[in-house]
N, C-alpha and C positions, 0 to 999 in steps of 0.2 A: 325329501319330498315323502309325505305319505298320505293317506286316505282318512277320512272321517265323514259319515253318512253317505259314504259312496264318492264323494268329491275329494278330487286331487289337492293336498294341503300341504305348505311349508311346515315342516317341523321346527320348533323352537323353543326357549325356556319361558317362564310367568313373567321373567325380568325384561324380557327382549320383545314380548307379545305387542306391546303398544304399536309399533311400527306397522304392523300387519292389520289391527283395529283399525288405525287411522285411514289408512290406505283400501281398507273393506278388501282385504285378500284373505283368502281361506288358511286356516293356520290350525295347529293343533300342539300343545305342549308335549314335550316327550313322553310322560305319563298320560296323555289324553286327558285330563282332569279339566284341562281350558282349553275351549277352542272355537272357532267361529267361521262360518260359511254363509253363503248366499242361499236362502231357504226357497221352495219353489213358490212360494205366497209373494217372492220379491223382494224380500227385505234382507239387510244383512244381519245375523245375529252372532252374539257373543256368549257362550253359555258356560256355566262351572257345575262340574259332576253331572252332567247328563243335559238331556234336552227339557227336562222338568223345570231348570232354573237357568231361566236367560237373564244375563247380567245386563247387556245393553243389546239395543236393535237400532239398526239404522233404516230410515224409511225413504227411499231415494225420489218419491212422488212431493214430498213435504221439504225433502233434506234435513230433516229434523232427526237427533239422537233420541232415545228412550231409555230409561234406566230402571232397572228393578229397584222400589222403593222398601220391598220387607225384609226383614231381619234374616239374618244367615249367618254361619258359624265362621270361626276366625280364618281358616283358609280360604274360603271363600270371599269373606271380607278383603284378604289381600289380593286374590285374582281381581276384584271391582277395582281396586288401588291401582294395580299393575296394567289392566287393561282400559281404564277410563281413558277416552281421547283429551288430549289436552287442548285447551282453548276452547271448549264446548260445556254448554251449560243443557245439560239434558233435561226431557221431559220426564218426571218420575211418575210412575203408574206402578200399580200392585203387580204382584205375579202371576195373577189370574189374568191380568189386561195384557201383560207382556207376551204370556202364551197365546191370547187371541191374536195379537197382532205378529206372531211368528207364524200361528198357523194359516192364517186367513189374510193377513194383511191389513193395510189402514182402512179401506173402506169397509171390513168386517168391523175393525174396532171401533170405527166412528158410528157404525150402525149399532152395535152393542152397547156405547155409552149412551146414545141418543134415547134408547129405549131403558135403559137403566134409570132407576129412582134417585141415584147419587148425583144430586144438581151441583154439590160442590167440587165433585170429581170431574164431572162434565165441564164446568167452568174453569177449574185449573188447566185440563186438557186444551180447550178451544184458547184460553189467554197462551198457553204456552207455543200452540201452534201461530199465533197472531207475534209471537215474539213479546208479548206483555208480562206484567205480574198480576196474578190473579188478586 
């Protein structure tokens, strides 16, 4: 056991992290480059190389997983593949939207999306929440 962002977390390897992600248990890899925990906004988030890069976010109000759709480097791609929850098709969002979700929760993300002029992204988010193809 160790600590990440002030939270007690299980120490694991990149190869073994998925079991913690799927159960939404706080964890960090030995080198702390990949970690996940429950945020004060009420979501469970998995980060690669710091809180500036959320890979996955679980939102308990909707029981939905969200994934970062922005491009990243080789090691973060490996983190993405190893941490991706099995049997889940996440809703893909930009890194900016993921950070909004982590910081303020789902309601803030929805409000931000509604006021955003990007109608296509808003339609994708709403369709994903309904379990439909956009």
